[in-house]
N, C-alpha and C positions, 0 to 999 in steps of 0.2 A: 217082185212085188213093186219095187221102186221105179220100174221102166214103165208102168201103166200110163196111158193116156186117158182122162177122166173126162166123160162126154156128158154127165149128167149136169142139168142146170139149175135145179133148184134145191140149192144148199140151205139146209134149214138150221144147222147148229149155230148158235151165236153166245154171246157172253151170258145172257139170260139162263140159257139151258146150262152151262158151266156154274153158275151161281146157284142154281137150283140143286145141281150135284153137291155144291159144297154146303148147302142148308142141311141136306140129309146126312152128309158126313159129319157135319157138327152136331146134328141131333143124336145121332148113334155112337160116334165115338168121343165127341167133345165131353159128354156128361161124365166120362171116367178121365176128365183130363187132370185131375189134381191126385191121381193114384197111379202107381207104376202098373204096366201091362204085363201080362205074362211073358217072363223072360225065355222061356224054352222055345228055340227055334222048332218049326214044324217041317222043315226042309230046306231047300236052295231054290232060289229064283232063277229064271232065265239067264239073269247077269251074273250069277255065280254066287251072290251074297246070300247069306242066311235068311229065310223066310220068317218072320214071326207072326203070331195071330193078328195083330193089329195090321199089318202089311196086307195079309189076305183079305181081312174083312173089309179095309178100304178099297182095295183092288175090285173086289166083288161089287160093291156099291157102284163104282165109277164105271165100270164095264156094262153092268146090268142096265144102267141109265142110259149108256150110250147106245146100247142095241135097243132100247125102247123108242130113241129118235127115229128109227127107221132109216137111217142115212148110211150108205156105204162109207165104211171108214177101214183104214189099216192101223191097227194098234201097235205101238211099241211100248211096252211096259216093263218095269224091273222085274217083277215076279213072272206074269204070263208069257213074257216074250213078244213075239211078232204072231199077230193074230188078226185075221180080217173079219170085218163084219158086214154082213149083207154083200159079199161079193169083194169087198176092198174099195178102198177110195182115199180120201185126203187121209194125211198122217195125223194121228194123236199120240203125242209123246206123254207118258203117265208114269209119275212117281207117286205110287199111293201113299206112303208117309216118307218124306225127306227128313232125316233125322231120328229114324226107328230106333236107333241105339239110344238116343235122349228118352224117346218115349218108353222103352221098356225100363229105363233106370229111373224113372219118375223125374227127369230132368225137364223142365216147362219151355222147350223149344223144338218144335217140329212142325212138319206142314203137309198139305198136298200140294203138288204141281201139276198142271196139264197145259200142254201146248198144242196148238194146232198148225200143221203146216200145208201149204198148196202144192209143195214140191217134195223132194229128197234131201234138202241140205238145210243147214242152220238158217241161211239167209231167207228161206221161204217161210218161216214161221210167221202166221199172220195173226194169231190169237194167243193170248196166255192168261193164266188163272192161277194163283197161289193163294191158298187160305191157312192162315194161321189156326190150328186145330186147338190151340189154347184158348184163344181169345174170340174167335169167330170174325176176325179182321180179315178183309178181303183186298188182294191187290190183283188187278187186272190191266190188261193192255189190248189195244187193237192197231195193227199197223197203220200208220198215217193219222191215228186220232188220239195219240197220247196214252198216258198210263194214269189209273186212279187207285185211290186208297179209300175204301168204303164209298165209292160214288164221287169223290173229290180228287181233282187233278193234282199230280204231285211232279215234282221237279228235284232232280238230284242237287247236291250241294253246287254252289256256285264260285265258291272261293278256292284258293289254292293251298291251303294248310291242311296237313295230314291230321285232322282232328281224332279220326278214329280209323285204324286198318284192320280190317276182319280177313281172316284167313282159315284155310283148311289144311290139315297136315295128316294126310293118310299114313304116312311113315315119318313120325316126327325126327328121327335121327337123320334122315335124308332131306327132308322137306324145309324144316326150320333154318338150317344154315343157307340154303339157297335163297331164302327172302329176308335173312336176318337184317341186311341193311335197309331194308324198306319198312320193317318193323321197327327198327331203331329210330327212324325218323319220325315215327308217328308220336302224338302226344298220348294216345292210348291205343291198345291192340286187343282183340277179343277173337278167340276160336270157338265159335258157337255150335257148330255141328250140323248146321241144316243149309247147304248151299242156296236153294230157291228162296229161303226166307233171308239169309244174308243179302242176296242180290235185291230182294223187294225192299229191304230197309235201306239199302243203297240208293234206290230210286226214291225213297221218299226223303233221303237227304240226312239220314241218320248216321250213315257210314261214308267215308271218304272214298275208300278203296277196298276192294275184295280181291285176295289172290289166292290161287290154289296151284302149287307147281306141280301136282301129279295130274296125269290125263285124266279127264273127265267124261262121263258118257252124255249124250245128247239129253236124255230124260232126267239127268241131274240138274242141267242149267238151261234147258230149252225155255222154260216158263221165264225164268229170271232174267234170261237173255232179252227177250222183247220188252219186258218191263222196263230194264234199265235203258235200253235204246230209246224207248218212247217218252221215258223222263229226262232225256237229254244228254245221258252218260255214254262212254266210251268202253267198247267191248273188244278185246283181242286176246291172242296168246300171249305168253310171257316175253316174246320177241317184238311184239308190235304188229304182228302179222294179222290180217282179218281172218276171222274162222267161218265167215258166212259160207264157204263151199266145203265145209265139213259135213260129211254124209250122216244122215240120221240113222241109228241103229243101237245095238246093245253093246257094243265095244267101246272101250276107252279111247278116247281120240285125241284131246287137246287139253293143254295146261291153259288155266284162265287167268286173266287180269281184266277187271271191270273198275272203272273210276267215274266220279261224278261229273268230269269234265275234262276238255282235251290239257288243260294246264296240269291238272292233278296226274294224268295218265302219263305225260311227257316226263314227269319228275319221278314218277314210280317206275319207269321204263329205264331211266339214267340209273336209277339205284339197283335194278335188278340185272342191269347190262353194263356194268362199268367199263368193261374193255371196249365197248363199242361207242363209248360217249366221246 
C-alpha cells in the first residue's frame, strides 16, 4: 500500500472538507460533551487499544465523510486499521477520539485528529486538523501556509522559559523518572491525556514543551506534528533526532519531544540527556 505511485491529478480534499467533518462530529458528539460516555468497551481496535462507543461513532462519521468525497485515499486509523477508499491514494491518519479515556470518565479534554500525507512518512504530512470536541475550537495547518486557531494564525512561544511543560506517561513508574529533570525545571507541569490537543495548545503558545518518553503511533501525533511545525515549533525524538523519516502505520515508533522554539528545545534536550551535554 505504501509503495504505490499515485497518478490522479484532481485532488479534491482540503481544509474546508476536514472542517465540515469536524462540524458534524461536534454536532453529533459534542452535544454530550458534559456527560461521561459509555465506559464499557465494545472490542479492540486495530492498534490493540480498547474501542469504546465514542471511538466507533467518531470513526464512522469520519470515514463515511471521506468516502463521500470520492477521492482515492488510504486510511490509517486507530480503530479500523488500514483501509483503502476508492482504490487507495493519499494517506489519512485518523485518531477518532484522542483522549477517549478522558471522554468516558467525564474529564473535559479530548479531541479528534486527522492528518493527510502525500507520501509514507511523517515528513510527508501536508495537512492537519484537530478539533476540541468539548469547545468546538479548531486547529489546522497546511504545509508552508502556517497554522491556525479558529481561522486566526497562531505562533508557538517565543521566550526561553519553561512556563508549562506538558507530558504523557503511559507507564508512570518508568516514564516519569525518565523526564523528571525536565519537569523539575518547569514553573508548571500538566499531564492532560490527549497528545494531539497538547500539541495544538503548544502551537497556540499555551505550552512551552511537550514530552512523551514512550513510543507513539503516527496517528497519535501526526496532526499535532504539522500544526506545531507550521506555528514555528521544533519536533524531534528525545535524543534530538528528526522524526520526518518515520513510516506511517499502526505500530508505536518514536518517543516525542516538541518545543515552542529552538532555544526551549535545546534546553529540554540537555535536561533529558545530561550525559551528552
